[in-house]
BAVEXGU-111757 format. One line per 4 residues: number of its first residue (from 1); their letters; for each residue y, x, z of C-alpha. Coordinates in nm, 3 decimals. Example, Ala and Ser with C-alpha at 12.3 -4.5 7.8 and 13.67 -1.06 7.14 Angstrom:
! BAVEXGU-111757
1> as> -0.450/1.230/0.780 | -0.106/1.367/0.714
//
This chain:
! BAVEXGU-111757
1> xxxx> 0.156/-3.444/-0.548 | 0.209/-3.141/-0.324 | -0.065/-2.849/-0.386 | -0.292/-2.822/-0.123
5> xxxx> -0.351/-2.485/0.064 | -0.659/-2.420/0.207 | -0.536/-2.162/0.494 | -0.846/-1.962/0.710
9> xxxx> -0.856/-1.971/1.056 | -1.015/-1.750/1.312 | -1.265/-1.792/1.615 | -1.165/-1.694/1.939
13> xxxx> -1.495/-1.631/2.071 | -1.500/-1.298/1.758 | -1.193/-1.221/1.862 | -1.091/-1.235/2.240
17> xxxx> -1.380/-0.999/2.463 | -1.233/-1.238/2.673 | -1.395/-1.582/2.562 | -1.700/-1.536/2.759
21> xxxx> -1.858/-1.925/2.696 | -1.894/-1.878/2.316 | -1.750/-2.178/2.260 | -1.356/-2.078/2.198
25> xxxx> -1.149/-2.245/2.028 | -1.064/-2.233/1.656 | -0.692/-2.114/1.528 | -0.427/-1.986/1.287
29> xxxx> -0.079/-1.861/1.340 | 0.150/-2.138/1.271 | 0.422/-1.919/1.075 | 0.141/-1.954/0.797
33> xxxx> 0.163/-2.321/0.845 | 0.515/-2.341/0.810 | 0.543/-2.073/0.478 | 0.289/-2.319/0.311
37> xxxx> 0.539/-2.598/0.413 | 0.916/-2.403/0.351 | 0.749/-2.319/-0.029 | 0.632/-2.707/-0.094
41> xxxx> 0.308/-2.676/-0.028 | 0.071/-2.858/0.177 | -0.137/-2.666/0.476 | -0.501/-2.731/0.514
45> xxxx> -0.676/-2.547/0.810 | -0.994/-2.467/0.748 | -1.215/-2.485/1.004 | -1.422/-2.169/1.048
49> xxxx> -1.825/-2.246/1.029 | -2.078/-2.057/1.168 | -2.382/-2.214/1.100 | -2.503/-2.054/0.794
53> xxxx> -2.778/-2.360/0.672 | -2.455/-2.604/0.661 | -2.205/-2.315/0.521 | -2.231/-2.326/0.155
57> xxxx> -2.252/-2.754/0.143 | -1.933/-2.719/0.344 | -1.755/-2.474/0.088 | -1.828/-2.649/-0.204
61> xxxx> -1.688/-2.935/-0.052 | -1.387/-2.790/0.041 | -1.354/-2.586/-0.302 | -1.286/-3.016/-0.415
65> xxxx> -1.055/-3.067/-0.194 | -0.763/-2.768/-0.184 | -0.586/-2.581/-0.464 | -0.491/-2.235/-0.354
69> xxxx> -0.671/-2.077/-0.039 | -0.459/-1.808/0.164 | -0.703/-1.622/0.359 | -0.488/-1.556/0.686
73> xxxx> -0.449/-1.248/0.873 | -0.482/-1.190/1.268 | -0.790/-1.083/1.485 | -0.791/-0.930/1.816
77> xxxx> -0.769/-0.521/1.825 | -0.901/-0.609/2.200 | -1.165/-0.296/2.231 | -1.209/-0.160/1.865
81> xxxx> -0.920/0.069/1.866 | -1.125/0.235/2.247 | -1.413/0.293/1.997 | -1.484/0.606/1.905
85> xxxx> -1.732/0.462/1.630 | -1.489/0.250/1.319 | -1.632/-0.099/1.351 | -1.631/-0.236/0.973
89> xxxx> -1.427/-0.564/0.889 | -1.803/-0.772/0.895 | -1.906/-0.622/1.246 | -1.533/-0.685/1.430
93> xxxx> -1.613/-1.054/1.352 | -1.932/-1.127/1.095 | -1.920/-1.516/1.140 | -1.518/-1.518/1.003
97> xxxx> -1.625/-1.262/0.774 | -1.936/-1.479/0.611 | -1.660/-1.754/0.594 | -1.421/-1.637/0.427
101> xxxx> -1.651/-1.420/0.159 | -1.821/-1.738/0.026 | -1.430/-1.902/0.077 | -1.316/-1.621/-0.179
105> xxxx> -1.663/-1.654/-0.404 | -1.637/-2.020/-0.457 | -1.257/-2.008/-0.504 | -1.283/-1.745/-0.738
109> xxxx> -1.512/-1.885/-0.962 | -1.299/-2.167/-0.972 | -1.028/-1.979/-1.107 | -0.824/-2.115/-0.780
113> xxxx> -0.497/-1.916/-0.694 | -0.585/-1.657/-0.372 | -0.304/-1.439/-0.125 | -0.508/-1.284/0.131
117> xxxx> -0.202/-1.142/0.387 | -0.273/-0.802/0.654 | -0.721/-0.895/0.707 | -0.679/-1.094/0.414
121> xxxx> -0.592/-0.821/0.188 | -0.882/-0.662/0.290 | -1.159/-0.862/0.263 | -1.008/-0.963/-0.085
125> xxxx> -1.087/-0.545/-0.159 | -1.392/-0.525/-0.006 | -1.537/-0.873/-0.151 | -1.488/-0.838/-0.463
129> xxxx> -1.668/-0.425/-0.468 | -1.358/-0.226/-0.341 | -1.357/-0.013/-0.027 | -1.231/0.005/0.311
133> xxxx> -1.133/0.348/0.476 | -1.304/0.360/0.797 | -1.283/0.650/0.888 | -1.038/0.640/1.170
137> xxxx> -0.764/0.420/1.248 | -0.424/0.423/1.010 | -0.142/0.527/1.249 | 0.272/0.464/1.171
141> xxxx> 0.163/0.087/0.997 | 0.115/-0.120/1.373 | 0.478/-0.139/1.467 | 0.655/-0.256/1.796
145> xxxx> 0.926/-0.435/1.689 | 0.881/-0.875/1.589 | 0.769/-0.975/1.281 | 1.056/-1.072/1.096
149> xxxx> 1.213/-0.700/1.115 | 1.082/-0.477/0.798 | 1.015/-0.128/0.948 | 0.893/0.085/0.617
153> xxxx> 0.900/0.049/0.230 | 0.675/-0.012/-0.092 | 0.710/0.103/-0.338 | 0.618/-0.131/-0.637
157> xxxx> 0.432/-0.012/-0.950 | 0.550/-0.053/-1.280 | 0.414/-0.308/-1.533 | 0.274/-0.567/-1.286
161> xxxx> 0.256/-0.946/-1.144 | 0.446/-0.762/-0.892 | 0.673/-0.628/-1.015 | 0.768/-0.896/-1.214
165> xxxx> 0.747/-1.093/-0.914 | 1.012/-0.930/-0.700 | 1.219/-0.791/-0.970 | 1.257/-0.458/-0.789
169> xxxx> 1.150/-0.140/-0.732 | 1.089/-0.098/-0.352 | 1.078/-0.372/-0.116 | 1.094/-0.361/0.343
173> xxxx> 0.839/-0.496/0.475 | 0.650/-0.539/0.837 | 0.339/-0.402/0.958 | 0.057/-0.433/1.145
177> xxxx> -0.277/-0.302/1.049 | -0.453/-0.009/1.163 | -0.696/0.064/0.863 | -0.657/0.081/0.500
181> xxxx> -0.788/0.045/0.170 | -0.937/0.339/0.005 | -1.007/0.193/-0.312 | -0.928/-0.141/-0.509
185> xxxx> -1.211/-0.383/-0.676 | -1.285/-0.317/-1.052 | -1.013/-0.557/-1.235 | -0.778/-0.474/-0.998
189> xxxx> -0.455/-0.245/-0.914 | -0.243/-0.129/-0.646 | 0.100/-0.280/-0.719 | 0.217/-0.174/-0.423
193> xxxx> 0.204/0.160/-0.209 | 0.396/0.288/0.069 | 0.580/0.568/0.120 | 0.297/0.759/0.293
197> xxxx> 0.021/0.645/0.047 | -0.174/0.314/0.162 | -0.189/0.042/-0.053 | -0.014/-0.229/0.061
201> xxxx> -0.059/-0.508/-0.242 | -0.321/-0.496/-0.480 | -0.343/-0.762/-0.766 | -0.604/-0.915/-1.021
205> xxxx> -0.602/-0.805/-1.371 | -0.811/-1.068/-1.426 | -0.742/-1.402/-1.285 | -0.428/-1.586/-1.314
209> xxxx> -0.351/-1.531/-0.917 | -0.563/-1.294/-0.697 | -0.340/-1.123/-0.510 | -0.355/-0.938/-0.135
213> xxxx> -0.049/-0.762/0.071 | -0.150/-0.610/0.351 | 0.214/-0.718/0.562 | 0.273/-1.036/0.646
217> xxxx> 0.500/-1.235/0.422 | 0.506/-1.560/0.655 | 0.702/-1.397/0.926 | 0.949/-1.271/0.721
221> xxxx> 1.083/-1.589/0.523 | 1.402/-1.598/0.683 | 1.472/-1.210/0.681 | 1.370/-1.103/0.314
225> xxxx> 1.417/-1.334/0.009 | 1.101/-1.133/-0.182 | 0.827/-1.240/0.112 | 0.957/-1.645/0.036
229> xxxx> 0.920/-1.549/-0.297 | 0.554/-1.412/-0.268 | 0.434/-1.727/-0.109 | 0.692/-1.963/-0.352
233> xxxx> 0.503/-1.793/-0.664 | 0.169/-1.872/-0.473 | 0.217/-2.218/-0.396 | 0.378/-2.261/-0.780
237> xxxx> 0.044/-2.126/-0.897 | -0.202/-2.376/-0.712 | 0.020/-2.664/-0.862 | -0.024/-2.547/-1.164
241> xxxx> -0.412/-2.519/-1.121 | -0.395/-2.876/-0.948 | -0.239/-3.007/-1.285 | -0.569/-2.889/-1.410
245> xx> -0.793/-3.079/-1.206 | -0.637/-3.394/-1.293
//
């Protein structure tokens, strides 16, 4: 059977200030689903739960079902860019943060493959002990072009999983973020850095597959073989993990 990939979702009541009724909807970009399907996995959208008393039991049940965890990006920047202070990941989307934090901790404890994209990459960095730079909004990394169009270069670090995977010294990527990672967690390395010094890929040196990418490979599958390789290897790792459970 194909590996089941859990994809974290977004709650509109946290991301859109216009969602006044606070009921909203749970959603995820279709490209995440398509990327997993295209690479041979079965996508399984994880509904964001905001009831603390039912959170841990639900996540324990989720861990029994999925073979890999994909932490999605996204979440509106509406209102954030106009603020004088720089809100943290927790402050931006507190309910989502708590949900994804527990997903990360439980998945890693089980040795499950984890891929974080954009905000998901930042979650991996912060939850596992790294540090985000909240001192200012990053300039030059929020492109106007569509996601299938790469706009800047990333230099791949030697002797890393990223280098082994991509088989290249450089990768052209898209960019839609205004925050960046200042320091990676202990047991992680920065395996991809943009020409202006921004950490774009992080990977665990202790786990079989815990990787974060600051860009959006799911939007470049048809325009970049390297982007597809990232998703392919993640799904392949989930397939290997699934075999250990049977």
